[in-house]
C-alpha beads as a LAMMPS data file, in Angstrom:
LAMMPS data file: protein, C-alpha beads

88 atoms
87 bonds

1 atom types
1 bond types

-500.0 500.0 xlo xhi
-500.0 500.0 ylo yhi
-500.0 500.0 zlo zhi

Masses

1 110.0

Atoms # bond

1 1 1 456.771 -420.370 273.944
2 1 1 453.125 -420.903 272.224
3 1 1 454.954 -422.074 269.107
4 1 1 456.921 -424.512 270.848
5 1 1 454.456 -426.313 273.127
6 1 1 451.629 -428.264 271.912
7 1 1 448.240 -426.588 271.362
8 1 1 446.588 -428.468 274.057
9 1 1 448.848 -427.442 276.666
10 1 1 448.858 -423.490 275.418
11 1 1 445.009 -423.864 276.013
12 1 1 445.411 -425.238 279.442
13 1 1 447.973 -422.489 280.331
14 1 1 445.330 -419.841 279.004
15 1 1 442.569 -421.024 281.388
16 1 1 445.006 -421.455 284.339
17 1 1 445.892 -417.662 283.893
18 1 1 442.247 -416.683 284.241
19 1 1 442.115 -418.720 287.245
20 1 1 445.294 -416.964 288.946
21 1 1 443.413 -414.001 288.127
22 1 1 440.558 -414.956 290.015
23 1 1 442.695 -416.158 292.950
24 1 1 444.539 -412.800 293.216
25 1 1 441.030 -410.738 293.217
26 1 1 438.491 -412.916 294.885
27 1 1 439.945 -412.572 298.505
28 1 1 440.477 -409.272 299.024
29 1 1 436.868 -408.355 297.263
30 1 1 435.273 -410.515 299.843
31 1 1 436.892 -408.416 302.613
32 1 1 436.226 -405.071 301.186
33 1 1 432.924 -404.387 299.682
34 1 1 434.391 -401.144 297.591
35 1 1 436.877 -403.109 295.690
36 1 1 434.212 -406.054 294.910
37 1 1 432.190 -403.276 293.690
38 1 1 435.153 -401.829 291.494
39 1 1 435.359 -405.209 290.079
40 1 1 431.847 -405.545 288.938
41 1 1 431.924 -402.054 287.405
42 1 1 435.300 -403.034 285.993
43 1 1 433.966 -406.018 284.395
44 1 1 430.677 -404.242 282.865
45 1 1 432.565 -401.514 281.473
46 1 1 434.700 -403.801 279.929
47 1 1 431.808 -405.591 278.326
48 1 1 430.467 -402.232 277.177
49 1 1 433.485 -401.331 275.705
50 1 1 433.719 -404.402 273.653
51 1 1 430.111 -404.148 272.775
52 1 1 429.676 -400.517 271.561
53 1 1 430.505 -399.861 267.703
54 1 1 433.016 -397.249 267.880
55 1 1 434.788 -398.761 270.885
56 1 1 435.152 -402.437 269.892
57 1 1 437.153 -401.190 266.875
58 1 1 440.100 -400.186 269.365
59 1 1 442.168 -403.230 270.186
60 1 1 441.777 -405.052 273.327
61 1 1 445.219 -404.157 274.986
62 1 1 444.314 -400.651 274.293
63 1 1 440.971 -401.013 275.862
64 1 1 442.551 -402.459 279.082
65 1 1 444.761 -399.651 279.228
66 1 1 442.234 -397.133 279.034
67 1 1 439.729 -398.639 281.319
68 1 1 442.590 -399.339 284.066
69 1 1 443.337 -395.564 284.072
70 1 1 439.962 -394.473 284.046
71 1 1 438.438 -396.671 286.606
72 1 1 441.563 -396.378 288.857
73 1 1 441.831 -392.713 288.492
74 1 1 437.963 -392.342 289.580
75 1 1 438.358 -395.117 292.482
76 1 1 441.448 -393.107 293.764
77 1 1 439.279 -389.874 293.869
78 1 1 436.257 -391.153 295.051
79 1 1 438.163 -393.921 297.560
80 1 1 441.381 -392.574 298.531
81 1 1 443.443 -394.790 300.733
82 1 1 444.248 -392.948 304.650
83 1 1 447.599 -393.138 304.982
84 1 1 448.376 -393.779 309.100
85 1 1 450.751 -391.536 310.608
86 1 1 453.832 -393.115 312.317
87 1 1 455.752 -390.823 314.894
88 1 1 459.410 -391.600 314.250

Bonds

1 1 1 2
2 1 2 3
3 1 3 4
4 1 4 5
5 1 5 6
6 1 6 7
7 1 7 8
8 1 8 9
9 1 9 10
10 1 10 11
11 1 11 12
12 1 12 13
13 1 13 14
14 1 14 15
15 1 15 16
16 1 16 17
17 1 17 18
18 1 18 19
19 1 19 20
20 1 20 21
21 1 21 22
22 1 22 23
23 1 23 24
24 1 24 25
25 1 25 26
26 1 26 27
27 1 27 28
28 1 28 29
29 1 29 30
30 1 30 31
31 1 31 32
32 1 32 33
33 1 33 34
34 1 34 35
35 1 35 36
36 1 36 37
37 1 37 38
38 1 38 39
39 1 39 40
40 1 40 41
41 1 41 42
42 1 42 43
43 1 43 44
44 1 44 45
45 1 45 46
46 1 46 47
47 1 47 48
48 1 48 49
49 1 49 50
50 1 50 51
51 1 51 52
52 1 52 53
53 1 53 54
54 1 54 55
55 1 55 56
56 1 56 57
57 1 57 58
58 1 58 59
59 1 59 60
60 1 60 61
61 1 61 62
62 1 62 63
63 1 63 64
64 1 64 65
65 1 65 66
66 1 66 67
67 1 67 68
68 1 68 69
69 1 69 70
70 1 70 71
71 1 71 72
72 1 72 73
73 1 73 74
74 1 74 75
75 1 75 76
76 1 76 77
77 1 77 78
78 1 78 79
79 1 79 80
80 1 80 81
81 1 81 82
82 1 82 83
83 1 83 84
84 1 84 85
85 1 85 86
86 1 86 87
87 1 87 88
């Protein structure tokens, strides 16, 4: 669609995408300090991956996948979600 739409609309939609992402992560982060900390750690790790010479040569999509797996894995080990037992 990017080739069909005018450049101004494509630019506006790319900014809207960031706005939607923020709208998705901010409300739960306000209620949960662990989640807020993980978001900050994720942003810092993303910046680090973008600035380090060896890691910055990796494509941005691959960096996002690597960071997602690493941070989600660490968070799952350190902060597991307790399941509720429902008697049937």
